[in-house]
N, C-alpha and C positions, 0 to 999 in steps of 0.2 A: 512522470514529473522530474523536471531538471533539479539537480542538487542546490543550484543557486537560489529558485524559488522558494526550497524547503529553508534554507539558512534564513530566509527573510523573515520566515513566520515566528510567532512568539511559541513559548512550550505549551500553552494551553491548545493553539490551535494544531501544533503538531501532534497532541494527544488525540485531539477530536478526529484530525485526518488520518491517524494510525487505525482508530475504531472503524471509522468508514471504510477504509481501505480493506480491512480483515473481513467486515461485514459482504463487502462486495465481492472478495475474495470465495468466502463461503458460498455463495449464492452461483459464482462462475462454477464452481468445483462441482456443485449438484447439478448443475446443467450438463457439465463434462460427461459425469458418470452416467446421467439420464440419456446422453447422446444426442441433446440439445444446442451444444454448443455450436456454433461454426465457426469460431476462431480459437482453436486450442492455444495457441500461444499468449492468449490473454491471462491464462493462469500463471505461466512465468513473468510476464510483466507485472502483475500485481502483487507477486512476490517479492520482485526486486524492489517494488515500490515500497514494500512494507519495511523490507531491509534497509533502504535509503533513509527513509522517515527515522528507523531506530537508530541508525549511525549519526543522524543529526541530534536528536534527542540526548544521545550520550555525550556527543560534543557539547552541547549547550548545558547540560548539568554537572559538567566538570569543573 
């Protein structure tokens, strides 16, 4: 997800998106550990998305 898209969202939407992304990251990690994940780079992409979301949340809350 682009940082520009995140900056256009409200604080509530950002918290919801963070929760959903963390849940998806958990599922993808479980697939990775069990050997079922076809695209291992998805773990890194989701981690970066969580970091982006948290960055925007900190910018908005200041």
